[in-house]
Phi, psi and omega in degrees: 000148181257151175223143177265119180241158185268330181204174180295157181296140174267133183257347189224045178282141173239009181243357184251038183128172184286147177075185177282132188225150168266134181242130174258116183265102180284154178253137177107121178211139181254359185279324180049052179297134179300129181061033174305142180277356177230052184297337180293348180267000186287320184299118182296338180256002181282190180063213179207159178276140178228147175282133181299332180297327178295320179290319177299319178299323177294320179300319181296341180268352184295139181235318185260347184287141176277330183192186175240155177235132177258117185224195180179216015055185178243105182303327184287359172277351181225050187300315186296315180295319181288331175298316178299316179294315181296321178301318179295319178300314180297320180292342176261019176061034176255143175278159184235119173253147178222136175256131179219148174278346176281157170271156178298323178301318178297315182297327183267352186289100182286347179274350181273112183292343181267355182290171182282139183278326183256110181250026179297334177300319180303326181293342181262351186267133175275313184228133178242124171262110188248161177100148178293150170289128178241113185302326180293340181247017179298137182211112182291345182276350181284138178269131174065018175205161186260332181224154189292344177284341182282142182244151175251105192253133170280101188294314185295319177292323178298315179294321181294313185266355178058035172208153183293123176245113179280144181300319180302315180297316181297317181295322178296317179300316180299319180297318180292321180293330183288339183282000000 
């Protein structure tokens, strides 16, 4: 399967999720957030096509990385290819973070005829950073996100409990339970 990516894979990111991470930079975005830090990823025909097997082969070589991050661009414009990549990451005991300009509510809204029909990628994602970057809400003190409207969501717990579970809330609960 082919995927359109904007640049070569990053193997040693420490800002796109916790720990050392491999980042897959997807090409193509429809959000056009003002002052986006990756404007070169917006063109749907930009970047270049890569075979997903090449990315999977790279995942199999990872040794120090805690996980992979799917970023872009807009990853949900290439769900099928990223689902294949995320499955391989999970089978290699790596966590999967994904950044999207969509909200999780939008992605899950079955009454919305324009939403995506195949949401199998969500089943492979551990953490979703959702929402468009909003320059008016930019905050340098935020960890793993650029603006305060963006949320860091525990996807699997959210799907299980059918309500949004933020990673911060979950981490606080774990800390309290440990005492």
